[in-house]
C-alpha positions in Angstrom: 96.3 41.5 66.6 93.4 39.1 67.2 89.9 40.1 68.3 90.5 38.5 71.6 93.6 40.6 72.2 91.8 43.8 71.3 88.9 42.9 73.6 91.4 42.2 76.4 93.2 45.6 75.8 89.9 47.5 75.9 88.9 45.8 79.1 92.3 46.7 80.7 91.9 50.3 79.6 88.4 50.4 81.2 89.8 49.2 84.5 92.5 51.9 84.5 89.9 54.8 84.2 90.2 57.4 86.9 87.4 57.5 89.4 84.8 60.1 88.6 84.3 63.2 90.7 80.8 63.9 91.8 79.3 67.3 90.9 79.1 68.5 94.6 82.8 67.6 95.2 83.7 69.4 92.0 81.8 72.5 93.1 83.6 72.6 96.5 87.0 72.1 94.8 86.3 74.8 92.2 85.3 77.2 94.9 88.5 76.6 96.7 90.7 77.1 93.6 88.9 80.2 92.6 89.0 81.6 96.1 92.7 80.9 96.4 93.5 82.6 93.1 91.4 85.6 94.0 92.7 86.1 97.5 96.4 85.4 96.6 96.3 87.9 93.7 94.9 90.6 95.9 97.2 90.1 98.8 100.3 89.9 96.5 99.2 93.0 94.7 98.8 94.9 98.0 102.2 93.7 99.1 103.7 94.9 95.9 102.2 98.3 96.4 103.5 98.5 100.0 100.0 98.8 101.4 100.4 95.9 103.8 100.4 96.9 107.5 103.1 96.0 110.1 100.5 94.5 112.4 100.2 91.7 112.0 102.3 90.9 108.9 105.7 92.3 110.0 105.0 91.1 113.6 104.7 87.5 112.5 107.3 87.7 109.8 110.0 88.7 112.2 109.2 85.8 114.5 109.1 83.3 111.6 112.4 84.6 110.2 114.0 84.3 113.7 112.7 80.7 113.9 114.1 79.9 110.5 117.5 81.3 111.5 117.6 79.2 114.7 117.0 82.2 117.1 113.8 80.9 118.5 110.4 82.5 119.0 111.6 86.1 119.6 110.7 89.5 118.2 111.8 93.1 118.7 108.2 94.1 118.9 107.8 92.4 122.3 110.1 91.4 125.2 110.4 87.7 126.1 109.2 84.8 124.1 106.7 85.4 121.4 104.9 82.2 122.5 103.9 84.2 125.6 102.1 86.7 123.4 100.5 84.1 121.0 101.0 80.5 121.6 101.6 79.4 118.0 104.3 76.7 117.7 102.7 75.9 114.3 104.8 78.8 112.9 107.6 76.3 112.6 105.9 75.2 109.3 106.2 78.5 107.4 109.7 78.9 109.0 110.8 75.8 107.2 109.8 77.4 103.9 111.5 80.6 104.8 114.8 78.8 105.2 114.7 78.9 101.4 112.7 82.1 100.7 112.6 84.6 103.6 109.8 86.9 102.6 106.6 88.1 104.3 104.6 87.1 101.2 105.2 83.5 102.2 102.9 84.1 105.1 100.3 85.6 102.9 100.3 82.5 100.7 100.0 80.2 103.7 97.2 82.4 104.9 95.1 82.3 101.7 95.9 78.6 101.2 94.4 77.8 104.6 91.4 80.0 104.0 90.7 78.5 100.6 91.2 74.9 102.0 88.5 75.6 104.5 86.0 75.2 101.7 86.7 71.5 100.8 87.3 70.8 104.5 83.8 72.2 105.3 82.4 70.1 102.4 83.7 66.9 103.9 82.6 67.9 107.4 79.0 68.9 106.4 78.6 65.9 104.1 79.6 63.6 106.9 77.3 65.3 109.4 74.3 65.1 107.1 74.7 61.5 106.1 73.0 59.0 105.4 70.8 61.4 103.4 71.5 61.1 99.7 71.2 64.8 99.5 74.0 65.4 102.0 76.7 66.2 99.3 74.4 68.8 97.7 73.7 70.6 100.9 77.4 70.4 101.8 78.4 71.9 98.5 75.9 74.7 98.8 77.4 75.9 102.0 81.1 75.0 101.4 81.6 76.0 97.7 81.2 79.8 98.3 83.0 79.6 101.7 86.3 80.9 100.3 84.6 84.2 99.3 82.4 84.6 102.4 82.4 88.1 103.9 84.0 86.7 107.0 86.8 85.0 104.9 87.3 88.3 103.1 87.8 90.0 106.4 90.3 87.4 107.5 92.0 87.8 104.2 92.5 91.5 104.8 94.6 90.7 107.8 97.3 89.3 105.4 98.3 86.7 108.0 97.2 85.4 111.4 97.5 81.9 112.8 93.8 81.4 113.2 93.6 80.8 109.5 95.9 77.8 109.8 93.6 76.2 112.4 90.4 76.6 110.4 90.6 73.7 107.8 92.2 71.3 110.3 89.4 71.9 112.9 86.8 71.0 110.2 88.8 68.0 109.2 88.9 66.9 112.9 85.1 67.0 112.9 84.9 65.1 109.6 87.3 62.4 110.9 85.2 62.0 114.1 81.9 61.7 112.2 83.5 59.1 109.9 84.8 57.1 112.9 88.6 57.8 112.3 89.6 58.3 115.9 93.3 58.7 115.5 92.9 61.3 112.7 90.6 63.3 115.1 93.5 63.8 117.5 96.1 64.4 114.8 94.0 67.2 113.3 93.0 68.5 116.7 96.7 68.7 117.7 97.5 70.9 114.7 94.6 73.2 115.7 95.8 73.5 119.3 99.3 74.4 118.1 98.0 77.2 115.9 96.9 79.7 118.6 96.1 79.8 122.3 92.3 80.4 121.9 91.7 77.3 119.7 90.9 75.1 122.7 87.4 76.5 122.4 87.2 75.4 118.8 88.2 71.9 119.8 85.6 72.0 122.5 82.8 72.7 119.9 84.1 70.0 117.5 84.4 67.5 120.4 80.8 68.2 121.4 79.6 67.4 117.9 81.5 64.2 117.7 80.3 63.1 121.1 76.7 63.8 120.1 76.7 62.5 116.5 79.8 60.3 116.0 79.4 56.6 115.4 79.5 54.2 118.4 82.1 51.4 118.9 83.6 50.3 115.7 85.0 46.9 114.6 88.5 47.0 113.3 89.2 43.4 112.1 89.1 41.3 115.2 89.5 44.2 117.6 87.1 46.8 118.9 88.4 50.3 118.1 87.8 52.9 120.8 84.3 54.5 120.7 84.3 57.7 118.7 81.8 59.3 120.9 84.0 58.7 123.8 86.8 60.3 121.8 84.6 63.4 121.3 84.1 63.7 125.1 87.8 63.4 125.6 88.4 66.1 123.0 86.1 68.4 124.9 88.1 67.8 128.1 91.3 68.4 126.2 90.0 71.7 124.8 89.0 72.9 128.3 92.2 71.9 130.1 94.4 73.1 127.2 92.8 76.5 127.3 93.3 76.8 131.1 96.8 75.5 131.0 98.0 77.7 128.1 96.3 80.9 129.3 96.8 80.4 133.0 100.2 78.7 133.3 102.3 78.3 130.1 102.0 81.8 128.5 102.7 83.7 131.8 105.8 81.6 132.3 107.0 82.2 128.8 106.4 85.9 129.2 108.5 86.0 132.3 106.7 89.2 133.6 107.1 91.1 130.3 104.2 93.2 129.2 102.4 92.3 126.0 100.7 94.2 123.2 97.4 92.5 123.8 97.3 93.0 127.5 95.1 96.1 127.3 92.3 94.4 125.4 90.5 93.3 128.6 92.3 95.0 131.4 89.8 97.8 131.4 87.1 95.5 132.8 88.8 95.2 136.2 90.3 98.7 136.3 88.7 101.7 138.0 86.6 99.8 140.4 86.0 96.5 138.5 83.1 95.2 136.4 80.4 96.9 138.5 81.9 100.3 138.1 82.4 99.7 134.4 78.9 98.3 133.9 77.8 101.1 131.5 80.8 100.5 129.2 80.3 96.7 129.4 76.7 97.2 128.2 77.9 99.6 125.5 80.5 97.0 124.3 78.1 94.1 124.3 75.6 96.1 122.2 78.2 96.9 119.5 76.1 96.9 116.3 79.0 96.3 114.0 80.0 93.2 115.9 76.5 91.7 115.9 76.1 92.5 112.2 79.3 90.6 111.5 78.0 87.6 113.5 74.7 87.9 111.6 76.6 87.8 108.3 78.2 84.5 109.4 74.8 83.1 110.3 73.4 84.1 106.9 76.4 82.7 105.1 75.3 79.3 106.3 71.7 80.0 105.0 70.6 80.4 108.6 70.7 76.6 109.1 71.9 77.0 112.7 68.5 78.4 113.6 67.1 75.0 113.1 69.3 73.8 116.0 69.3 76.9 118.3 70.8 75.1 121.2 73.9 74.3 119.2 74.1 77.9 118.0 74.7 78.9 121.6 78.3 77.4 121.1 79.0 80.5 119.0 77.9 82.9 121.7 81.0 82.9 124.0 83.6 83.8 121.3 81.3 86.5 120.0 80.8 88.0 123.5 84.5 87.8 124.2 85.2 89.7 121.0 82.6 92.3 121.8 84.2 93.0 125.2 87.6 93.7 123.8 89.0 97.2 123.8 90.5 96.5 120.4 88.1 98.1 118.0 88.9 95.6 115.2 88.1 92.7 117.5 85.0 94.2 119.0 83.7 94.7 115.4 84.6 91.1 114.5 86.7 92.3 111.6 90.0 91.0 110.2 91.0 87.6 111.6 88.7 88.0 114.6 85.8 86.7 112.4 87.4 83.2 112.4 86.9 82.1 116.0 83.1 81.9 116.0 83.1 80.3 112.5 83.6 76.7 113.5 80.9 76.7 116.2 78.5 78.2 113.7 79.4 75.6 111.1 78.8 72.9 113.8 75.3 74.3 114.3 74.8 74.6 110.6 75.8 70.9 110.1 73.2 69.8 112.6 70.6 72.2 111.2 71.3 70.8 107.7 70.8 67.3 109.0 67.4 68.4 110.4 66.5 70.0 107.1 67.3 66.9 105.1 65.4 64.7 107.6 62.3 66.9 107.2 62.7 66.8 103.4 62.9 63.0 103.5 59.7 62.8 105.5 57.9 65.1 103.0 59.3 63.0 100.1 58.0 59.8 101.6 54.5 61.3 102.2 54.4 62.7 98.6 55.5 59.4 97.2 52.7 57.6 99.0 50.1 60.1 97.7 51.1 60.3 94.0 52.9 57.1 93.3 56.5 55.8 93.5 57.4 56.9 89.9 56.3 60.5 90.1 58.6 62.1 92.7 62.3 61.7 91.8 65.5 62.8 93.5 67.1 65.2 90.9 64.8 68.2 91.5 66.1 68.5 95.0 69.7 69.4 93.8 68.9 72.9 92.5 66.7 73.6 95.5 69.6 72.7 97.9 72.2 74.6 95.8 70.0 77.7 96.3 71.2 77.7 99.9 74.4 79.3 98.5 72.6 82.4 97.5 72.6 84.1 101.0 76.4 83.6 101.3 77.0 85.1 97.9 74.8 88.0 98.7 76.5 88.7 102.0 79.9 88.4 100.4 79.0 90.9 97.7 77.3 93.5 100.0 79.5 93.1 103.1 82.8 91.9 101.7 86.0 94.0 102.3 87.9 92.9 99.2 87.4 94.3 95.7 85.3 94.1 93.6 82.7 93.8 96.3 80.5 96.8 97.3 82.2 97.7 100.7 85.8 97.3 99.6 88.2 100.2 99.8 89.9 100.0 96.4 92.8 102.5 96.9 95.0 100.2 99.0 94.8 97.5 96.3 95.7 99.7 93.3 98.9 101.5 94.5 101.9 101.5 92.1 104.4 98.6 92.6 107.3 99.6 94.9 108.2 96.3 96.7 111.3 95.4 94.7 112.5 99.1 94.6 112.4 99.1 98.4 114.4 95.9 98.7 117.1 97.3 96.4 117.2 100.5 98.3 117.5 98.6 101.6 120.5 96.5 100.5 122.8 99.3 101.8 121.6 98.9 105.4 123.8 96.6 107.5 121.9 93.6 108.8 123.1 94.0 112.4 121.8 97.5 113.0 118.5 98.5 114.7 116.2 99.8 112.0 113.3 102.1 112.5 110.8 102.2 109.7 107.4 103.4 108.6 104.6 101.0 109.1 104.0 100.6 105.3 107.5 99.3 104.7 107.9 97.1 107.8 106.6 93.8 106.3 109.2 93.5 103.5 112.0 94.5 105.9 110.9 92.3 108.8 113.5 89.5 108.0 116.0 91.0 110.4 116.7 90.8 114.1 115.9 94.4 115.2 113.0 96.3 113.6 110.9 99.0 115.2 108.2 101.4 114.0 108.5 105.2 113.8 108.7 107.0 116.2 110.1 104.3 118.5 113.8 103.4 118.8 117.1 104.5 120.2 119.4 107.2 119.0 121.9 104.7 117.6 119.3 103.2 115.3 119.0 103.8 111.6 115.8 105.3 110.1 114.1 104.4 106.8 111.2 106.6 105.7 108.5 106.1 103.2 107.4 109.5 101.9 104.2 108.0 100.6 103.4 106.1 103.8 99.7 106.0 104.9 98.2 106.1 108.3 97.5 102.5 109.3 94.9 103.5 111.9 96.6 102.2 115.0 99.5 104.6 115.4 99.6 108.2 116.4 100.1 109.7 112.9 100.7 113.1 114.4 103.6 111.8 116.4 104.9 110.0 113.3 104.8 113.2 111.2 106.4 115.2 114.0 109.3 112.7 114.2 109.8 112.9 110.4 109.7 116.7 110.4 112.4 116.9 113.1 114.8 114.5 111.4 116.9 117.2 109.7 117.6 118.9 113.0 118.0 115.7 115.0 121.7 115.2 114.4 121.2 112.3 112.0 122.9 112.3 108.6 120.9 111.5 105.5 122.7 108.6 103.9 120.6 108.1 100.8 117.4 109.2 99.1 115.8 107.6 96.1 112.3 108.1 94.9 109.9 107.8 97.9 112.5 106.4 100.3 115.0 108.1 102.6 117.7 106.5 104.8 119.0 108.3 107.8 122.0 107.2 109.9 122.3 107.1 113.7 122.8 110.3 115.7 126.5 111.1 116.0 127.3 111.8 119.6 
């Protein structure tokens, strides 16, 4: 082989080299991969130990299974269409997967994948918001890399599944697309967000406001003028408002058809017993809920308090926080579980603009220092570790306030129960698929891939009953009523069909 041929081969190899990945990008991807592995291993371990709760895992699993079977958005937990309870057409996506593998753990994997993907999505969003500063990638990495382990993300992870998690990365990608001038992608990502859950119109409103304020102006696309991105941001705000009004005020009531819903009591107390004036004392008590404000403060600190540099934008986070505080649902009022996710995007919007202000201030100081000491003295590299230090508050809040092991606040018992998932499924194979099945809360998620499933002590006399003798109080049922129901089973007229280990199966009452 001639020297010329060798030189040509080496040149060809050099042209085929993969593009290098910047350190900030690598940090955000690494955070997402580690976060996914950590969250997935924990949730799968909890599912294997039958420590997952029926609400909301079994609740969603039964709907997804029905969709995968062609039965529509229905559930035995609620009358009428499920879309009248939660407007979440996006559940079609996991339903497609469950056509192959019908298992509640599929939802957990979707859940943690979306939560982990929010990290790289936040990186793209924050980097776009802070450009043209050369330090934008480093600031974005400092906030986004630890995001998959934020205390708020840990709380959302404890929920096992809820549709807000699916919306989070796409909302941030919609913001990134708008800030980069990609108008059609804005509406594509926003459409996914709106199909995730009925309250995501507010998320789209916050993202649209940012695009309207900071998106590029009219763009040239070859010979044509593309639509102005800032105008698209204004349109997105309008869509968010009208979507919320239409879904809450018209569409969901029509889909319910007059049926009562599980979530109806969350806010009904405000207008009962004389209305808001008569309930003023309780309203004040709800609005001063210390746990809820601590959770909101944890979100703020996880962004290194950058939103405080743009306090007017931080006000966008106030309505979802106040709405949560006013709920009669204790978990929502404390901003725990998936309820931490709704204010997250507005806070990240404020953090993006606060980061932009911080980098602009740093650039001004850099220019003044350069004029004082000479162009060759002040370099750019020392800024990187300074900006990466912004990740420290998020890591501290995650360790102190996180609800997943091995963090300080985590309850470890529910993550270390002996495996029993496969044993339960083998035991349940003897139950006919067409019967109504009444079960303990702890074993509802693995058994939710069926048409009729209820929780003890609900259900008719002709239903079958499956007990878990090691069931735990989930905190939202009357455990006294459950124990009374179980105690009366031998005298109820039911026949015990089988017993194996911790599980007991009882047949219908023979009339």
